[in-house]
N, C-alpha and C positions, 0 to 999 in steps of 0.2 A: 504494500500500500504506500502511495506517495505521501511524504510527510511535509506539510507546509509549516514554515516558521514565520512569525511576525517580524517585520523590519520596523522597529519603533523609532527610527529616524524619519520614516515616511508615514507610518500608521500611528493612529492614536495621538496625533500632534495637537488635538484639541485639549489635551491634558498636559500638566507639567510632567517633565521627563520621568521622574521617579514613580509617578502614578501609572505610567504606561505598562509596567510589568504586570500589575494586577489586572488592568484592562485586557491585556493580551491573554492572560490565563483564563479570565472570566469568559472571554470570547471563544475559547476552545483551543488556543495554541499551546503547544508543549515546549516551544523553543523560541528564542529571539536572537536578533542580530542588530547591530547599530555600529556606526563608524568609530566613535571615540568614547571610551569609558573614563578617560583621564581627568575629567572635570570633577570626578567623585572618588572617594576612597574605594579601593577594590573590595574591601570587606563589606562596605555598604551595599554595593551591587550584588555581591555574593549572597548576602542575607536575603535580598529580594528574590534572587533566583531560587534559593532554597525554600523560602516561604511559599512561593507560588509554583514550585516544582517545575521550573523552567530550565532548559538547557541553553547555554550560550554557544551559538554556532560559530561565529567568527566576528572579529573586529579588526581595525587597522592599527598598524604601528603608528606612533606619534606623527601627525601630519602637519601641524602648525597651520600657518596662513597660506602655504603653498600647495595644499592638497597632496601632501606626501614629501618625503625628503630623499627617497632612494636615488633619484636622478639629480639631486641638488647638493647633498651633504658631501663635501670634499674631504672632511676630516674623518678618518677611520675611527678615531677615538670617540668623537661625538656620535657617529652613527652607531657604534657599539653601545654607547650609553643609552641611546633611544631603544635599541633592540632589547637590552637588558631590562629596561623599564617595562616594555611591552610583555616580555616573558614573565616578569613578576606578576602582572595583571592576569595573564593567561593562566598561570598556575593557580592563582587564587580563585579565578572564575571557572576553572576546570574546562578551559577552552583549548582546542587542539588545532585551530587554524588561524593564521594571521595574514592579513592583507597588507602587502608591501606596495603602497601607492607610489607612483613614479614622481609626482610633483608637476607643477605648471611653470611655464615661463612667464614672468611678469616684467615687461619692459620698463614700466614706470618705476619699479623698485630695483631694476638692474639684476633680476634673478633669471637665470637660464637653466632649464632642465636639460641635462646633457646625456645623450644616449650611451656614450662610453663610460661615464661615471655610473650611470644606471646599471649597466652590465656588471661592472666591478662590484658595486654594492650589493646587487641582487645575488651574485654568486656567493659573496661572503655571508650574506644573511641566510641564504638557503643552507649553507653548511652549519652555521651557528645554530639555527633553529632546529635542524635535524638532530643535533646533539641534545637538544632540550625536549625532543619528542613532539615538536610542533611543526605542522606543515605550512610552508610559505605559499602564498597565493598571489597571483596577478589577475588583473581584469582590464579588458579593453574598454575604455570609456571614450565616447565620441567627443571630439573637440567642439562640436556644435552645442553640446550640453555643458561641457567644462572647457572653455576656451584656453588654449595653450597647454592642455594636458599631454604629457609626453607619450604615455602608453595609449595611443589613440588609433592604432592600426593593427589589424590581425597579423599582417606580415611581420611586424616587429615582435608581437607576442609569440608567433611561431618560431622565430629565431631563438627566443629565450627558452621556450619549451623544448626545443631540439637540443640545446646545449646544457641545460640544467635539469638533470634527471628527476630530482625530487620536488620540482616545482609544480604546483597545481593551478588550474584555471578556474576562475569564476566566470561562468557564461551567463551574461545578462541579456534577456531576450530583447528588451527595448533598445539598448545601446547597439546590439548586433544589427537590428533592422534599421536603426538610424544611420548606420554606416553603409547601408545598401546591401547588406548580407542577409542570407536566409538563415534564421536562427536554428531551424531544424537541421539544415545541411551542416552548419558549423558544429552543432552538437554531435552529429554523427562523425564528422571529420576528426574531432579532437576528443572523442569519447573517453579513451583510456586516461586522459589527463584532466578531465572535468571533475573537480572536487566539490563544487558548489554551483547551484543554479539560482538565479534571481529572475523573477517574472514581473513584467508590466506589459500592457498591450501597446501596440503601435498603430497609428500615431497617438499622441496624447499622453502617454505614460500613466494611464489610468488602470483601473481594475481589468484583469483578464476578462475578455468578452465584450469589451467596449471598442475594440479596434479590429485589425485585420489578421492577427496571428491566430492560427488554428491550434488552440491549446489542447484540444482533444487528441490531435496527432502528437503533440508534445508529450502528453501523459502516456499515450500508447508507446511512444519511443522509449520513455523512461522505464516503463514496465517491461518492455522487450529486453532492455539492457539490465534489468534487475537492479536499478539504481537504488542504493541504500542511503544516500545522503539526504540533506534537507533542500527544500525549495523555498527560497526567501521571497516574501511579498514586498518587493521594493517598488511599489507603485504609489502614485498620488491619488488618494481617494477623490472621487468626483464631488461628493458632498461631505460626508463624514465617514470615518472608518467603519463604524458600527452599521451605518445605513447601507454600506456596500457589501457587507459580509455575506448576506444571503446569496447575492448574485455570484460572489467569488466562489462559495461552496458549490453552487450549481455547475460552474464551469470547471473547477479544479478537482472537485470531489463528488462525483455523481452518487456514490453510495456512502452515507455518513457512517463512521464507526459507532459501535454500540455505546461507548462512553462519551460520545459527542466531543471528543478532543482530537485535534489533528496532529 
């Protein structure tokens, strides 16, 4: 059975952040993800996960104002400090996947995300995280959505996946389609390396079922491959999160489980 997790950076944003854990659990989710836990003590988030019986799927290494530092941080010592900080959180949150965001180029601040530096840091991070039992992830994010983002082409991601064996891919249906690619074809192409999937329809980045992506085919493909991971709901609710959940379940989960939790 396909497992949906809440993305509480996009869902339940009607509520203060720390209240979204309860809302996600109450709505039937068993797991959550969000980009940055560092604004809060790790133990505070861990207590919420435990209280509401939620799993933490993945989060990002410290990203700062540049949407990641893997392609920006020239100091190995500083980059190691960021990774060590992320690992500390991951262990407290019992999270086994970490997204290494590439960073953006910001001309007005004189910041340039460099592909050579990104390759170097990504290789180093992948080895470091492997020793900690944490899987490093990359994601192709369209520069139309995040201007200046370095990891914005599948060709570049494919180079990284081919040269770094323990690297995993987040496959985001919306970003894939926004880049002019077929998300089902890309999922098939890189299946052995896909570690996490995020869903939003295209166009609009709203709930599955509001756009052109055939999510029934996506679910069938995941079932054919016996996918064991989570599917993150990284979409922008059209009205409110709760109001759109019934339609989400109809598209993504035709047969509800007996305990009504996904």
